N, C-alpha and C positions, 0 to 999 in steps of 0.2 A: 444514440436515440438514450440507448441510459445502461442503468447498472441492479442490479437486483441482489444484495445479502443479505449476510441471517441475520446483519441486524436489522435492516429494515424491513424484514420482516417482525423479528422478536417486536420491535418499537410499535410497529399497526395493531398487533395482539394487544402490546399491554395497552394503549390508546383506545380500545377496544373492536375491533377486526375479529369480528365473530365465524367470518368467510371467507374460506382457506380457496371455495373457490374466484376470488376478485382478481381482476386480471393483472400482468402485470404491470402494467403502462400506468396502471393506478398510482402505484405504490414506489414503482422507480425513480432511484436517484436521479437526476437531467443535471444540465451543467456539471460534468465529470471533470476533475483536473488528471488531465489525459499526459503523457511521457511521451518523446520521440524515440524511435532504435538509437538514437545519439545522443540519450540522454546517462548520466552519468551516473552510478549509483549512490557516489554520495549526492545527487540534485535529485535522485528518486525518494532516498531517507527523508532528507530538508523538508519535501514536498509532503510524506506522509507525516510527519511530523506538525507541519507548518500550520496542517488540513487537518489533523487530526482523522485519517484516512489507514484501511489494513492494505486498499490494492491501487492502484495503477495501472490503470488500462493504458498499452501503447499503441498509437495511432501513426498511420504512416500514410502520407497522403490520402485521409480522409478514413484509409480501413483502418480497421481493428488489427492487429498485426498478434497481439502478445499479453498478456495480465500477467504483471510484477505486485506479488503479493509482498508481502510482509514473513512473511515465513522465508519466502526466495532469496531476503536480505540478509534475513539471519543464519542460513545454511554458507554464506556468500563469507559472509561475518568469520562465523569460527571455520571455511576452511583456512579463512588469511592469515587467521591467529597462529593457524599452524607451520604455517611459513616461515624455511630458516630467514628470510633476508626482509622483514617487514620493513618498512620504510618510518623511522623515527613518530612523524607525525601522525600514521595509525598508532603505533606502542601506545600515543601517548593519547590515545580516543580509548584504545581497549584497557586501559590501565585506572582510567576511569571509573570510582564508584556506579552502582546501579541507577543512585540515587540523581546522578547528578544531571541538567535539563539540557545544557551544552555540550 
């Protein structure tokens, strides 16, 4: 159906929402960007960057089976960066300056 994040609530409060007793369905984001359990880590990162989101619900056969967060992916990157046999293409990505968009 949808998802509510702290960003959704903050935006509504900034726009004048004064009553936090408002129903969740009135502020939740709909038309979600979702992933399947088979979505690659690279594709999940790509979806987050492309759509400016920090969470992706993981849906399998129409059922929510998990949520991948920006923090989950950053933990994975950190773990991979310490691996002794990192593929060269990953080394190139990890070596890019933080200001790089691609």
